[in-house]
Each structure stands twice: as C-alpha cells, then as structure tokens.
KEMIPA-377412 format. One record per residue (C-alpha): residue number from 1; residue in one letter; x, y, z. Coordinates in nm, 2 decimals. Layout:
# residues N
<resi: NUM | resn: a | u: X | v: Y | w: Z>
...
END
This chain:
# residues 247
<resi: 1 | resn: m | u: 0.00 | v: 0.00 | w: 0.00>
<resi: 2 | resn: t | u: 0.14 | v: 0.34 | w: -0.10>
<resi: 3 | resn: q | u: 0.18 | v: 0.58 | w: 0.19>
<resi: 4 | resn: s | u: 0.07 | v: 0.94 | w: 0.17>
<resi: 5 | resn: p | u: 0.32 | v: 1.16 | w: 0.36>
<resi: 6 | resn: i | u: 0.21 | v: 1.49 | w: 0.51>
<resi: 7 | resn: t | u: 0.45 | v: 1.75 | w: 0.65>
<resi: 8 | resn: f | u: 0.37 | v: 1.97 | w: 0.94>
<resi: 9 | resn: e | u: 0.58 | v: 2.28 | w: 1.02>
<resi: 10 | resn: y | u: 0.64 | v: 2.47 | w: 1.34>
<resi: 11 | resn: p | u: 0.82 | v: 2.81 | w: 1.37>
<resi: 12 | resn: l | u: 1.07 | v: 2.85 | w: 1.65>
<resi: 13 | resn: n | u: 1.06 | v: 3.23 | w: 1.66>
<resi: 14 | resn: e | u: 0.82 | v: 3.51 | w: 1.60>
<resi: 15 | resn: k | u: 0.98 | v: 3.61 | w: 1.27>
<resi: 16 | resn: m | u: 0.93 | v: 3.27 | w: 1.12>
<resi: 17 | resn: r | u: 0.57 | v: 3.25 | w: 1.26>
<resi: 18 | resn: s | u: 0.49 | v: 3.57 | w: 1.07>
<resi: 19 | resn: w | u: 0.66 | v: 3.45 | w: 0.75>
<resi: 20 | resn: l | u: 0.47 | v: 3.12 | w: 0.74>
<resi: 21 | resn: r | u: 0.14 | v: 3.31 | w: 0.79>
<resi: 22 | resn: v | u: 0.22 | v: 3.55 | w: 0.51>
<resi: 23 | resn: e | u: 0.32 | v: 3.27 | w: 0.29>
<resi: 24 | resn: h | u: -0.01 | v: 3.09 | w: 0.35>
<resi: 25 | resn: l | u: -0.21 | v: 3.40 | w: 0.28>
<resi: 26 | resn: l | u: -0.01 | v: 3.48 | w: -0.04>
<resi: 27 | resn: q | u: -0.07 | v: 3.12 | w: -0.17>
<resi: 28 | resn: q | u: -0.44 | v: 3.16 | w: -0.09>
<resi: 29 | resn: l | u: -0.44 | v: 3.50 | w: -0.27>
<resi: 30 | resn: a | u: -0.28 | v: 3.35 | w: -0.58>
<resi: 31 | resn: a | u: -0.52 | v: 3.05 | w: -0.58>
<resi: 32 | resn: s | u: -0.83 | v: 3.28 | w: -0.55>
<resi: 33 | resn: n | u: -0.72 | v: 3.52 | w: -0.83>
<resi: 34 | resn: n | u: -1.02 | v: 3.43 | w: -1.04>
<resi: 35 | resn: g | u: -1.25 | v: 3.71 | w: -1.15>
<resi: 36 | resn: s | u: -1.51 | v: 3.47 | w: -1.30>
<resi: 37 | resn: s | u: -1.61 | v: 3.33 | w: -0.95>
<resi: 38 | resn: p | u: -1.78 | v: 3.56 | w: -0.70>
<resi: 39 | resn: e | u: -1.67 | v: 3.32 | w: -0.42>
<resi: 40 | resn: a | u: -1.31 | v: 3.33 | w: -0.53>
<resi: 41 | resn: c | u: -1.32 | v: 3.71 | w: -0.55>
<resi: 42 | resn: l | u: -1.46 | v: 3.73 | w: -0.19>
<resi: 43 | resn: l | u: -1.18 | v: 3.49 | w: -0.07>
<resi: 44 | resn: f | u: -0.92 | v: 3.71 | w: -0.25>
<resi: 45 | resn: l | u: -1.05 | v: 4.02 | w: -0.09>
<resi: 46 | resn: r | u: -1.08 | v: 3.87 | w: 0.26>
<resi: 47 | resn: t | u: -0.73 | v: 3.73 | w: 0.23>
<resi: 48 | resn: l | u: -0.60 | v: 4.07 | w: 0.11>
<resi: 49 | resn: t | u: -0.74 | v: 4.24 | w: 0.42>
<resi: 50 | resn: e | u: -0.58 | v: 3.98 | w: 0.65>
<resi: 51 | resn: l | u: -0.25 | v: 4.05 | w: 0.48>
<resi: 52 | resn: l | u: -0.29 | v: 4.42 | w: 0.54>
<resi: 53 | resn: d | u: -0.35 | v: 4.36 | w: 0.91>
<resi: 54 | resn: i | u: -0.02 | v: 4.17 | w: 0.93>
<resi: 55 | resn: f | u: 0.17 | v: 4.44 | w: 0.74>
<resi: 56 | resn: e | u: 0.06 | v: 4.70 | w: 0.99>
<resi: 57 | resn: r | u: 0.18 | v: 4.49 | w: 1.29>
<resi: 58 | resn: s | u: 0.52 | v: 4.38 | w: 1.17>
<resi: 59 | resn: e | u: 0.85 | v: 4.49 | w: 1.02>
<resi: 60 | resn: l | u: 0.81 | v: 4.25 | w: 0.74>
<resi: 61 | resn: r | u: 1.01 | v: 4.44 | w: 0.48>
<resi: 62 | resn: a | u: 1.31 | v: 4.51 | w: 0.70>
<resi: 63 | resn: d | u: 1.32 | v: 4.15 | w: 0.82>
<resi: 64 | resn: l | u: 1.31 | v: 4.02 | w: 0.46>
<resi: 65 | resn: l | u: 1.59 | v: 4.24 | w: 0.35>
<resi: 66 | resn: k | u: 1.81 | v: 4.13 | w: 0.65>
<resi: 67 | resn: e | u: 1.74 | v: 3.76 | w: 0.57>
<resi: 68 | resn: l | u: 1.81 | v: 3.81 | w: 0.20>
<resi: 69 | resn: e | u: 2.15 | v: 3.96 | w: 0.29>
<resi: 70 | resn: k | u: 2.21 | v: 3.68 | w: 0.54>
<resi: 71 | resn: q | u: 2.14 | v: 3.41 | w: 0.29>
<resi: 72 | resn: q | u: 2.37 | v: 3.57 | w: 0.03>
<resi: 73 | resn: g | u: 2.65 | v: 3.57 | w: 0.29>
<resi: 74 | resn: k | u: 2.59 | v: 3.20 | w: 0.35>
<resi: 75 | resn: l | u: 2.60 | v: 3.13 | w: -0.02>
<resi: 76 | resn: h | u: 2.93 | v: 3.32 | w: -0.06>
<resi: 77 | resn: q | u: 3.08 | v: 3.09 | w: 0.21>
<resi: 78 | resn: w | u: 2.97 | v: 2.79 | w: 0.00>
<resi: 79 | resn: l | u: 3.19 | v: 2.91 | w: -0.28>
<resi: 80 | resn: t | u: 3.49 | v: 2.82 | w: -0.08>
<resi: 81 | resn: v | u: 3.38 | v: 2.45 | w: -0.05>
<resi: 82 | resn: p | u: 3.58 | v: 2.21 | w: -0.28>
<resi: 83 | resn: d | u: 3.39 | v: 2.06 | w: -0.57>
<resi: 84 | resn: i | u: 3.09 | v: 2.30 | w: -0.52>
<resi: 85 | resn: d | u: 2.88 | v: 2.39 | w: -0.83>
<resi: 86 | resn: v | u: 3.01 | v: 2.75 | w: -0.85>
<resi: 87 | resn: q | u: 2.77 | v: 2.84 | w: -1.13>
<resi: 88 | resn: a | u: 2.46 | v: 2.72 | w: -0.94>
<resi: 89 | resn: v | u: 2.56 | v: 2.90 | w: -0.63>
<resi: 90 | resn: n | u: 2.64 | v: 3.22 | w: -0.82>
<resi: 91 | resn: q | u: 2.30 | v: 3.19 | w: -0.99>
<resi: 92 | resn: l | u: 2.13 | v: 3.17 | w: -0.64>
<resi: 93 | resn: i | u: 2.33 | v: 3.47 | w: -0.52>
<resi: 94 | resn: s | u: 2.22 | v: 3.67 | w: -0.83>
<resi: 95 | resn: e | u: 1.85 | v: 3.57 | w: -0.77>
<resi: 96 | resn: l | u: 1.86 | v: 3.68 | w: -0.41>
<resi: 97 | resn: s | u: 2.03 | v: 4.01 | w: -0.50>
<resi: 98 | resn: t | u: 1.75 | v: 4.07 | w: -0.75>
<resi: 99 | resn: h | u: 1.49 | v: 4.00 | w: -0.49>
<resi: 100 | resn: s | u: 1.66 | v: 4.24 | w: -0.25>
<resi: 101 | resn: h | u: 1.66 | v: 4.52 | w: -0.51>
<resi: 102 | resn: k | u: 1.29 | v: 4.47 | w: -0.59>
<resi: 103 | resn: v | u: 1.19 | v: 4.46 | w: -0.22>
<resi: 104 | resn: n | u: 1.41 | v: 4.77 | w: -0.15>
<resi: 105 | resn: v | u: 1.26 | v: 4.98 | w: -0.43>
<resi: 106 | resn: a | u: 0.90 | v: 4.87 | w: -0.38>
<resi: 107 | resn: p | u: 0.67 | v: 5.08 | w: -0.17>
<resi: 108 | resn: k | u: 0.62 | v: 4.97 | w: 0.19>
<resi: 109 | resn: f | u: 0.40 | v: 4.66 | w: 0.19>
<resi: 110 | resn: g | u: 0.03 | v: 4.76 | w: 0.21>
<resi: 111 | resn: t | u: 0.08 | v: 5.14 | w: 0.15>
<resi: 112 | resn: t | u: -0.07 | v: 5.13 | w: -0.20>
<resi: 113 | resn: f | u: -0.38 | v: 4.96 | w: -0.07>
<resi: 114 | resn: k | u: -0.44 | v: 5.23 | w: 0.20>
<resi: 115 | resn: e | u: -0.50 | v: 5.48 | w: -0.08>
<resi: 116 | resn: d | u: -0.76 | v: 5.25 | w: -0.24>
<resi: 117 | resn: r | u: -1.10 | v: 5.37 | w: -0.14>
<resi: 118 | resn: f | u: -1.27 | v: 5.04 | w: -0.25>
<resi: 119 | resn: i | u: -1.04 | v: 4.83 | w: -0.03>
<resi: 120 | resn: g | u: -1.07 | v: 5.07 | w: 0.26>
<resi: 121 | resn: q | u: -1.45 | v: 5.04 | w: 0.26>
<resi: 122 | resn: l | u: -1.43 | v: 4.66 | w: 0.24>
<resi: 123 | resn: r | u: -1.18 | v: 4.63 | w: 0.53>
<resi: 124 | resn: q | u: -1.44 | v: 4.79 | w: 0.76>
<resi: 125 | resn: r | u: -1.71 | v: 4.55 | w: 0.66>
<resi: 126 | resn: l | u: -1.51 | v: 4.22 | w: 0.61>
<resi: 127 | resn: s | u: -1.41 | v: 4.22 | w: 0.98>
<resi: 128 | resn: i | u: -1.78 | v: 4.18 | w: 1.06>
<resi: 129 | resn: p | u: -1.93 | v: 3.82 | w: 1.03>
<resi: 130 | resn: g | u: -2.14 | v: 3.83 | w: 0.72>
<resi: 131 | resn: g | u: -2.06 | v: 4.20 | w: 0.67>
<resi: 132 | resn: y | u: -2.01 | v: 4.16 | w: 0.29>
<resi: 133 | resn: c | u: -2.38 | v: 4.11 | w: 0.22>
<resi: 134 | resn: n | u: -2.50 | v: 4.33 | w: -0.06>
<resi: 135 | resn: f | u: -2.70 | v: 4.56 | w: 0.17>
<resi: 136 | resn: d | u: -2.38 | v: 4.62 | w: 0.38>
<resi: 137 | resn: t | u: -2.14 | v: 4.66 | w: 0.08>
<resi: 138 | resn: p | u: -2.33 | v: 4.79 | w: -0.23>
<resi: 139 | resn: t | u: -1.99 | v: 4.89 | w: -0.38>
<resi: 140 | resn: l | u: -1.88 | v: 4.52 | w: -0.36>
<resi: 141 | resn: h | u: -2.22 | v: 4.41 | w: -0.50>
<resi: 142 | resn: l | u: -2.17 | v: 4.65 | w: -0.80>
<resi: 143 | resn: w | u: -1.81 | v: 4.54 | w: -0.85>
<resi: 144 | resn: l | u: -1.90 | v: 4.17 | w: -0.86>
<resi: 145 | resn: h | u: -2.14 | v: 4.26 | w: -1.15>
<resi: 146 | resn: l | u: -1.88 | v: 4.44 | w: -1.36>
<resi: 147 | resn: p | u: -1.76 | v: 4.28 | w: -1.68>
<resi: 148 | resn: l | u: -1.53 | v: 3.98 | w: -1.61>
<resi: 149 | resn: e | u: -1.23 | v: 4.14 | w: -1.79>
<resi: 150 | resn: k | u: -1.25 | v: 4.45 | w: -1.57>
<resi: 151 | resn: r | u: -1.27 | v: 4.24 | w: -1.25>
<resi: 152 | resn: q | u: -0.98 | v: 4.02 | w: -1.35>
<resi: 153 | resn: a | u: -0.77 | v: 4.32 | w: -1.44>
<resi: 154 | resn: q | u: -0.83 | v: 4.47 | w: -1.10>
<resi: 155 | resn: l | u: -0.75 | v: 4.14 | w: -0.92>
<resi: 156 | resn: n | u: -0.43 | v: 4.11 | w: -1.13>
<resi: 157 | resn: q | u: -0.33 | v: 4.47 | w: -1.04>
<resi: 158 | resn: w | u: -0.38 | v: 4.41 | w: -0.67>
<resi: 159 | resn: y | u: -0.18 | v: 4.09 | w: -0.68>
<resi: 160 | resn: s | u: 0.10 | v: 4.24 | w: -0.88>
<resi: 161 | resn: g | u: 0.15 | v: 4.49 | w: -0.59>
<resi: 162 | resn: l | u: 0.26 | v: 4.20 | w: -0.37>
<resi: 163 | resn: e | u: 0.46 | v: 4.01 | w: -0.63>
<resi: 164 | resn: a | u: 0.80 | v: 4.13 | w: -0.50>
<resi: 165 | resn: l | u: 0.71 | v: 4.02 | w: -0.15>
<resi: 166 | resn: h | u: 0.58 | v: 3.68 | w: -0.27>
<resi: 167 | resn: l | u: 0.88 | v: 3.59 | w: -0.48>
<resi: 168 | resn: s | u: 1.14 | v: 3.70 | w: -0.22>
<resi: 169 | resn: l | u: 0.96 | v: 3.52 | w: 0.06>
<resi: 170 | resn: q | u: 0.94 | v: 3.20 | w: -0.15>
<resi: 171 | resn: a | u: 1.31 | v: 3.22 | w: -0.22>
<resi: 172 | resn: i | u: 1.40 | v: 3.27 | w: 0.15>
<resi: 173 | resn: l | u: 1.17 | v: 2.99 | w: 0.28>
<resi: 174 | resn: h | u: 1.29 | v: 2.75 | w: 0.02>
<resi: 175 | resn: l | u: 1.65 | v: 2.80 | w: 0.13>
<resi: 176 | resn: i | u: 1.56 | v: 2.77 | w: 0.50>
<resi: 177 | resn: r | u: 1.36 | v: 2.45 | w: 0.43>
<resi: 178 | resn: q | u: 1.64 | v: 2.30 | w: 0.22>
<resi: 179 | resn: s | u: 1.89 | v: 2.37 | w: 0.50>
<resi: 180 | resn: g | u: 1.75 | v: 2.09 | w: 0.72>
<resi: 181 | resn: r | u: 1.78 | v: 1.72 | w: 0.63>
<resi: 182 | resn: f | u: 1.50 | v: 1.48 | w: 0.72>
<resi: 183 | resn: n | u: 1.60 | v: 1.20 | w: 0.96>
<resi: 184 | resn: e | u: 1.39 | v: 0.91 | w: 1.09>
<resi: 185 | resn: v | u: 1.34 | v: 0.94 | w: 1.47>
<resi: 186 | resn: q | u: 1.11 | v: 0.77 | w: 1.72>
<resi: 187 | resn: a | u: 0.85 | v: 0.91 | w: 1.95>
<resi: 188 | resn: h | u: 0.78 | v: 0.70 | w: 2.27>
<resi: 189 | resn: q | u: 0.43 | v: 0.69 | w: 2.40>
<resi: 190 | resn: g | u: 0.34 | v: 0.98 | w: 2.17>
<resi: 191 | resn: f | u: 0.62 | v: 1.21 | w: 2.30>
<resi: 192 | resn: y | u: 0.95 | v: 1.34 | w: 2.15>
<resi: 193 | resn: q | u: 1.19 | v: 1.61 | w: 2.27>
<resi: 194 | resn: h | u: 1.50 | v: 1.75 | w: 2.12>
<resi: 195 | resn: s | u: 1.72 | v: 2.06 | w: 2.10>
<resi: 196 | resn: a | u: 1.72 | v: 2.30 | w: 1.81>
<resi: 197 | resn: e | u: 1.97 | v: 2.58 | w: 1.89>
<resi: 198 | resn: d | u: 1.99 | v: 2.86 | w: 1.62>
<resi: 199 | resn: k | u: 1.72 | v: 2.70 | w: 1.42>
<resi: 200 | resn: d | u: 1.41 | v: 2.87 | w: 1.27>
<resi: 201 | resn: l | u: 1.18 | v: 2.59 | w: 1.17>
<resi: 202 | resn: i | u: 1.08 | v: 2.23 | w: 1.26>
<resi: 203 | resn: r | u: 0.94 | v: 2.01 | w: 0.99>
<resi: 204 | resn: i | u: 0.76 | v: 1.68 | w: 1.08>
<resi: 205 | resn: t | u: 0.66 | v: 1.42 | w: 0.82>
<resi: 206 | resn: l | u: 0.40 | v: 1.16 | w: 0.90>
<resi: 207 | resn: n | u: 0.19 | v: 0.91 | w: 0.71>
<resi: 208 | resn: s | u: -0.15 | v: 1.08 | w: 0.66>
<resi: 209 | resn: d | u: -0.32 | v: 0.74 | w: 0.64>
<resi: 210 | resn: d | u: -0.24 | v: 0.69 | w: 1.01>
<resi: 211 | resn: e | u: -0.45 | v: 1.00 | w: 1.10>
<resi: 212 | resn: i | u: -0.20 | v: 1.12 | w: 1.36>
<resi: 213 | resn: y | u: -0.10 | v: 1.48 | w: 1.41>
<resi: 214 | resn: p | u: 0.16 | v: 1.66 | w: 1.62>
<resi: 215 | resn: q | u: 0.13 | v: 1.94 | w: 1.87>
<resi: 216 | resn: v | u: 0.46 | v: 2.12 | w: 1.91>
<resi: 217 | resn: s | u: 0.58 | v: 2.35 | w: 2.19>
<resi: 218 | resn: g | u: 0.92 | v: 2.51 | w: 2.20>
<resi: 219 | resn: h | u: 1.15 | v: 2.80 | w: 2.14>
<resi: 220 | resn: k | u: 1.49 | v: 2.86 | w: 1.98>
<resi: 221 | resn: a | u: 1.68 | v: 2.62 | w: 2.21>
<resi: 222 | resn: r | u: 1.45 | v: 2.32 | w: 2.27>
<resi: 223 | resn: f | u: 1.12 | v: 2.18 | w: 2.16>
<resi: 224 | resn: s | u: 0.89 | v: 1.89 | w: 2.24>
<resi: 225 | resn: i | u: 0.63 | v: 1.71 | w: 2.03>
<resi: 226 | resn: r | u: 0.32 | v: 1.53 | w: 2.14>
<resi: 227 | resn: f | u: 0.13 | v: 1.32 | w: 1.89>
<resi: 228 | resn: f | u: -0.25 | v: 1.27 | w: 1.90>
<resi: 229 | resn: p | u: -0.49 | v: 1.06 | w: 1.70>
<resi: 230 | resn: l | u: -0.75 | v: 1.24 | w: 1.49>
<resi: 231 | resn: e | u: -1.03 | v: 1.04 | w: 1.64>
<resi: 232 | resn: n | u: -1.06 | v: 1.04 | w: 2.02>
<resi: 233 | resn: d | u: -1.11 | v: 0.66 | w: 2.04>
<resi: 234 | resn: d | u: -0.79 | v: 0.58 | w: 1.85>
<resi: 235 | resn: r | u: -0.45 | v: 0.55 | w: 2.00>
<resi: 236 | resn: v | u: -0.10 | v: 0.65 | w: 1.90>
<resi: 237 | resn: p | u: 0.15 | v: 0.36 | w: 1.87>
<resi: 238 | resn: e | u: 0.38 | v: 0.31 | w: 2.17>
<resi: 239 | resn: i | u: 0.67 | v: 0.36 | w: 1.93>
<resi: 240 | resn: l | u: 0.60 | v: 0.60 | w: 1.64>
<resi: 241 | resn: l | u: 0.85 | v: 0.65 | w: 1.36>
<resi: 242 | resn: f | u: 0.85 | v: 0.98 | w: 1.18>
<resi: 243 | resn: q | u: 1.07 | v: 1.21 | w: 0.98>
<resi: 244 | resn: l | u: 1.21 | v: 1.52 | w: 1.14>
<resi: 245 | resn: a | u: 1.41 | v: 1.81 | w: 1.00>
<resi: 246 | resn: c | u: 1.54 | v: 2.11 | w: 1.20>
<resi: 247 | resn: c | u: 1.60 | v: 2.41 | w: 0.96>
END
C-alpha cells in the first residue's frame, strides 16, 4: 500500500511565525485570483485584508531584507567549499540580489492599498461576520457585476503589488527548508523532545493514512512534540516512527 506523507511545520521564533502566515495568505491569494467566480473574488479580498493587518503589525520588509542579505552571505561561504557547483551558487546569489533590489525599491507593503477607497471600505465590513452582504457593501455588489475582464484586471493589479514580496519570501523559505535534512526518529508513547539551537523551523513528516497529528511547543533552544490521533477513540502507537528536519 502506498503511503501518503504529510509534512507539518512549526516556527521556533516570531519572525518565522509571521513569514509562514504571510506565505499561507499569499498562496491563498494566488489561488483565488479568479474574477469569474464571486466566491473566489470574496476569498481574494478577505485574504488581502488579512495581509494588510499583518503588514501594519510587523516589520516584514526590514526582516526580509536582512534575511536576503544573510542568505547571500551563507552562499558566498559555500563558494569556498571544494567541488561545489560554483555556477549554481552564483545563480542563487544573483537571484537573491535581484529580490533584495525589488523589495528595497517597492513601496512599503500595504501602503498602496491604503489609498484604495474600495479596499478601505471593504476592510471595515469584512471584519464583521457576514458583513459583505449586498446591503452592507453595495460597492462590492456592484463590483461583482462588472464585466469579467474588468474584475480580473483589477485582481491582477492588486496581486502584482505584492509580487516582489511573494517571490522574495518564496526564495527565503525555500533555502531555509532546504537547510534541514530529514532523519527518521522515534516518539515513545506519543512524545518526543530534542534541542534546536539557532534553528528557525521544525518540519515533521508523518503518514497521513495513520491520521495522527503533532502538537509542538518550543523556542529557539529546545522543543517537544506530542502526537495525537485524529479520532478520540484511536491510539498513538507506543513507538511512532516519523521524519524530522530542523532548519
């Protein structure tokens, strides 16, 4: 029987916590960029307002620029390793440098949307359960009935304003995830504990068919994992094998 692996991730610091949330929202934004579906449009707009809330509470741009510089420094060190693929490393350095430039010259994340009257009106209503009904938001009701080409062009314009963020964050998280190698470890009676000094992210791979999920607690020096069955009447094996990577 073919197993279906599923990977869970847990951030070990507030910066990584914010980045994973932004990544999730940007992926949702890209997936809902479909002007032909009113439901997708609503999901796009709700997701966009959640992103704007994060932008207002964090120093996302400054953190990304620091991390891009840090990753370029690590790659420069790799150039001194014997038998390294110099061309591939230089290509990565060039890509990160390009991302740094685009993030640096782009307006502060979210500022362009503050000037958008339509988005501003929606932000006030979308925070209310059911607040996007047509009697609450007649502007949205009208917008959803505009020609498809006009709606899609507007969605594309809103998404393009976050493209530099999306691409740079993708590059950073890809490098961080690749920095940790998966190893098979054992949890005893549903519990596992380990150290993770100077790490940003824990990745846990399980077999989804077993219907077991992890709950992680920890910080930058140490973490613990407890495993639970999806159904309350099931049990976790006394010895549970899983894949773990500290990145």
